[in-house]
N, C-alpha and C positions, 0 to 999 in steps of 0.2 A: 504494500500500500504506500501511496505517496505521503510524504510528510507535509503538513500544512505550512503555508507561508503567510507572511503578513498581508494585509488587505491591499497594499500598494503594488504587489507583484502581479504579473500578468502571465501566468504559466498555465497552459491547458494540457500539460502532460500528466499522465497517471499510469497506474499499473493494473490492467484488468485481471481479476482473479480467475482461476481455472473454473470452468463451468461444472456444476454438479448436475448430471442428468437424472431426472427423477421420473417416477411414474406420473403420468399426466393426470392431475387432480381435477382440472376444470375442462370443460368441453372445448374451449378455444385454445389454440396454441399460444403460449405466452413466451415472449423473449426474456432473457436474463442479461442484465448489465450489472456486473459486480465490479464497480469502478469508483475509485476515489481520486479526484484530480489533486495535483500537488498544491494548487492555490485554493485555500479554504473557500473563498468567496465564489470562485468559479463553480464550485459544486452546487451552490444555490442557483446560479444562473443556468446551469445545465438542467435543473429540474424544469424550469420554464421552457427552455429550448426544446426539450424532449416533447413537452406538451404541444408546443407550436408546430414542431415537425410532424407530430401525429395528425394535427389538424390539417396540415398542408397536403396530406396524402389521400388518394381516393380509397385505398383499402384501409380497413380498421386496424388500429394498433392495440396490442395487449403487451404490457411490459412491466417487469419487476426490476427495480434498481436497488442495490444495496451499497452503502458506503459508510466510512468511519474515519473520523479525524483523530489525529494524535495530539492536537492542540485545541484549546478552548476557542469557541466562536459563539457569539450571541446572534440568534436569528429571531427577528421580531416579525409579527404578523403584518399583513398588508395595511390594516387600519390601526395598528398599535400606536400608542403614544410613546415616542422615543424617551421623552423626559419622564413620563410616568412609569415606565416599565424597566428602564435601564439605569444602572448605577454608572453613570458616565465617568465619574472620577476614577473609579477602579478599572473600568475597561480601558480608559486612556492610559492610566499609569502602567497597567500590565500589558499594554499593546495588544489587547484582544479585539479583533475586528467585530463590528456590529453591522449586520446587513439585514435589509427588509426583504422578505420573500413575497412571492406573488399570491400566496394563499392567506386566508384569514387566521384567526386564533391569536393567542397571546405569545409572549416571548419565551424562547427556550435557550438553553446553553448546551451545545453539543461539545464533544471532546472524547478523550480516551475512555473506553468502556461503554460508550453510548452508540449503539448500532442505529444507523439511519436507514429507513426503507422508504420507497415510493412505488406506487403502482399507477400506470396509465391504463385506463379501461375505456372501451368503446361503447357508446350508446347504441350503435347498431347491433352489437353482440349482447348488450345488457340494457335494453330500453328502460327497465325499471329503475336504473340508477339516476335517471333524470329527476327523480324525487330525492331530495337531499337526505331525508330520513332513511330511505332504502340504501343509499350509498354508504351512510354510516354503518348501517346494519351489516351490509354485505362485506365491506372491507374489514371492519373490526371483528366480526365473527371469524373471518378467515385468519386474521393475525392472531386472535385469541386461541384458535385451534392449534396454530403452530406453536404457541407458547405452552399450551396444555399438553402437547405431545411430549414435552420435556419433564412432565410430572409436576407442573405448577398450575394451580387453578387460578386463571385470570378471568375477569368479567368486565363488561363495559359498565361504566358509570358516568354520569353527566352527559354532555353532548357527544364527546369524542375522546374520552379517556379510557384506558385499560388499567385496572387495578388488581392487586393481590390483597385481599381483605379490603381495608379502607385506604390503602396507600397506592399512590399513582406510580405506575411503572412505564406508562406510555402516553404521550400526548400527540394529538393528530389534527390535521387540518386538510382542507380541500380547495381546489380551484376548478371551476366548471367552464368549459368552452362549448361551442356549438355541437361538436361531434364526440368529444372525449372529456373525461374527468381525470384530474391529477389528485391523488390522495396520498398523503405522506405523513410520516411521523417518526417518533423516537422510541427506542426500546433500551431501557437502562439495564445493562448486564453487570458490569463491575465498574461503576462510574463514581467519580469523586463528587458526592452529593453536596459538598460545601460550595462548589462552584455556583450552584443555583442561588444560594443566599448571598454570595459574594457579588455577583454581577447583575442580579435582578432585584428590582423593588417588589413590594407586595403586589400580587396580581390584582388588577383593578376589577376584573370579573371573575367570580369564583363560583364553582358548582356547589350546590347545597350540601353534598356529602363531604366537602372539604371542612365545613364547620369552623371556618376562620383559622384553621391551623397555619402555622408558618411553614416556610419551605422545608425546613429540616424535619418537621413532623409529618409532612404531607407526602413527600416523594420517597421512593425506596428502590433498591436494586433487585433484579430477579436472581442475582447470584448464580447465573448459569454460564457455561462456556459459550463465548460468542460464536465460535465456529459451529457448535451444535445448533445454536439458534438460527444461524444462516442456513444451514442445511435443512432445518425444519421449515423455514419460510419458503425456500425453493421448492421443497417437496409438496408443501400444502398448496402453494399457488400453481404447481405444475409448470414451473418455468423451465421448459426443456430445450429452448432454442437459444444458444449462446449468441450474444451480440458483442462486437468489438468496436464498431465505429460509433462516433458521436457527431452531432451537428455542430462542428467546430465553428463555422462561420456565424451561426446563430448565437452561440455562446459568446463569441468575441463581440458581436453587435450589442447584445444585452449588457455585457460588462461595461462597454463604452457608453451606452446610452442611459443606463439605469444603475446597475449594481455597484459601480465605482463612483457614483455621483452622490455627493453629500445631500443634495436637495431631495433625492429619492429616499436615501436611507434614513434621514432625519425626519422628513415631513411626508413621505409617501406620495409625492407628486413632483413633476418636473416644471421648471419655470416656463 
């Protein structure tokens, strides 16, 4: 896996992992992209680029992507308040990049021990996913099943959280387009939970089950081997078709026009 770089770098190289070919769990063939780009911010741009690429094609796309950073990065939601959700003093001092994603939801901190996953699904293949509630049900049930195969009972709580007991082990968000949906999230394996309290303020929107708990009391690790979780996700999604290429030009364009722009990352809009 590539090692993350600071936000100012512009590197689109990475190391695709070897594909694990699994029994096809879903009816439609799903591609697998197990790739972490060396530049942390470019990984967020790649999520949107893959969605835009899927929209540009005539044939429907089904894709599972897995990635993992070795350095912290704060990723805030499309409508998040930078000032309200990010401890800018500490992110600046520690040189932790803060980037705004294309999907909704609140801020997260990714880093060592936090497996990132994303799926792109076609409305042509899954027309029911055009209803947001069905999209949450479908994806989170599938991801929960992958976790449960490892002997851990996870359930959905709130709008788009997965929990073990009452502690959150996965946060998720989505972005809808005309023909496809991007659904992505975190899975905490062996993650430094103190990073959440260090770099994030108290969440402005909280699910009822959180009961006003602080970050340290609310989030927890699965304490599972990340490689085992990878394989379980690949098997459960039926991601049998290895993919090595990425839409590099789209990623470059998004980095230049949005993800490296302070106006976008701080305010969620361009001048």
